[in-house]
DOSE-609639 format. One line per 3 residues: their letters; for each residue x, y, z of C-alpha. Coordinates in nm, 2 decimals, decimal comma, always signed. Example, Ala and Ser with C-alpha at 12.3 -4.5 7.8 and 13.67 -1.06 7.14 Angstrom:
BEGIN
AS> +1,23:-0,45:+0,78 | +1,37:-0,11:+0,71
***
This chain:
BEGIN
MKR> -2,95:+0,03:-0,74 | -3,05:+0,39:-0,68 | -2,79:+0,66:-0,73
RSL> -2,79:+0,76:-0,36 | -2,73:+0,40:-0,25 | -2,46:+0,35:-0,51
LYV> -2,29:+0,67:-0,39 | -2,30:+0,55:-0,03 | -2,14:+0,21:-0,13
VNM> -1,87:+0,40:-0,33 | -1,80:+0,64:-0,05 | -1,78:+0,36:+0,22
GML> -1,55:+0,16:-0,01 | -1,33:+0,47:-0,05 | -1,32:+0,51:+0,33
ISF> -1,23:+0,15:+0,39 | -0,97:+0,15:+0,12 | -0,81:+0,47:+0,24
ILC> -0,79:+0,34:+0,60 | -0,63:+0,01:+0,48 | -0,39:+0,19:+0,25
ALT> -0,29:+0,45:+0,52 | -0,24:+0,20:+0,80 | -0,03:-0,04:+0,59
GIV> +0,16:+0,26:+0,45 | +0,24:+0,36:+0,81 | +0,35:+0,01:+0,89
KWP> +0,58:+0,00:+0,58 | +0,73:+0,34:+0,67 | +1,11:+0,31:+0,65
GLI> +1,27:+0,31:+1,00 | +0,94:+0,27:+1,19 | +0,97:-0,11:+1,25
PKL> +1,31:-0,09:+1,43 | +1,19:+0,21:+1,64 | +0,90:+0,00:+1,76
GLT> +1,13:-0,27:+1,86 | +1,00:-0,51:+1,60 | +1,19:-0,69:+1,33
YQT> +1,10:-0,74:+0,96 | +1,07:-1,11:+1,03 | +0,79:-1,06:+1,29
LPF> +0,55:-0,89:+1,05 | +0,40:-1,05:+0,74 | +0,54:-0,80:+0,50
PTI> +0,43:-0,97:+0,18 | +0,07:-0,97:+0,30 | +0,10:-0,61:+0,42
TLI> +0,24:-0,51:+0,08 | -0,04:-0,69:-0,10 | -0,31:-0,52:+0,11
HDW> -0,14:-0,18:+0,06 | -0,11:-0,22:-0,31 | -0,46:-0,35:-0,37
SGL> -0,63:-0,11:-0,14 | -0,45:+0,18:-0,32 | -0,57:+0,05:-0,65
VLC> -0,93:+0,00:-0,53 | -0,92:+0,36:-0,38 | -0,81:+0,50:-0,72
ILA> -1,09:+0,31:-0,91 | -1,35:+0,42:-0,66 | -1,23:+0,78:-0,67
AIH> -1,27:+0,78:-1,05 | -1,62:+0,64:-1,01 | -1,70:+0,90:-0,75
LGM> -1,58:+1,18:-0,98 | -1,78:+1,04:-1,26 | -2,09:+1,04:-1,05
HWN> -2,04:+1,41:-0,97 | -1,91:+1,52:-1,31 | -2,21:+1,73:-1,40
WMI> -2,21:+1,90:-1,06 | -1,84:+1,99:-1,10 | -1,90:+2,13:-1,45
IMT> -2,20:+2,34:-1,33 | -2,01:+2,47:-1,03 | -1,70:+2,56:-1,23
KRM> -1,91:+2,75:-1,48 | -2,09:+2,93:-1,20 | -1,77:+3,03:-1,03
FLE> -1,62:+3,17:-1,35 | -1,94:+3,36:-1,43 | -1,96:+3,51:-1,08
RRR> -1,59:+3,61:-1,11 | -1,66:+3,77:-1,45 | -1,95:+3,97:-1,31
SDE> -1,76:+4,10:-1,01 | -1,47:+4,21:-1,24 | -1,71:+4,43:-1,45
***
């Protein structure tokens, strides 16, 4: 798989994982369920918790892969920023 295609898959996976984790996190927010007029028995909380936990884990793994794929760029940009700052201080 080409680097660009792999990066697209990683980014889309991160987006889907983030959306799932955020939505299930909002549903699990303390006090939200009673305010919506629902009960804890009406929602499948074990399933919601499972989705929340796994999507968070997948998001962390994909974020690490994403950082790894951009590691050289981050090093180059960091060096460039410090060199420019050093030149402007002189």
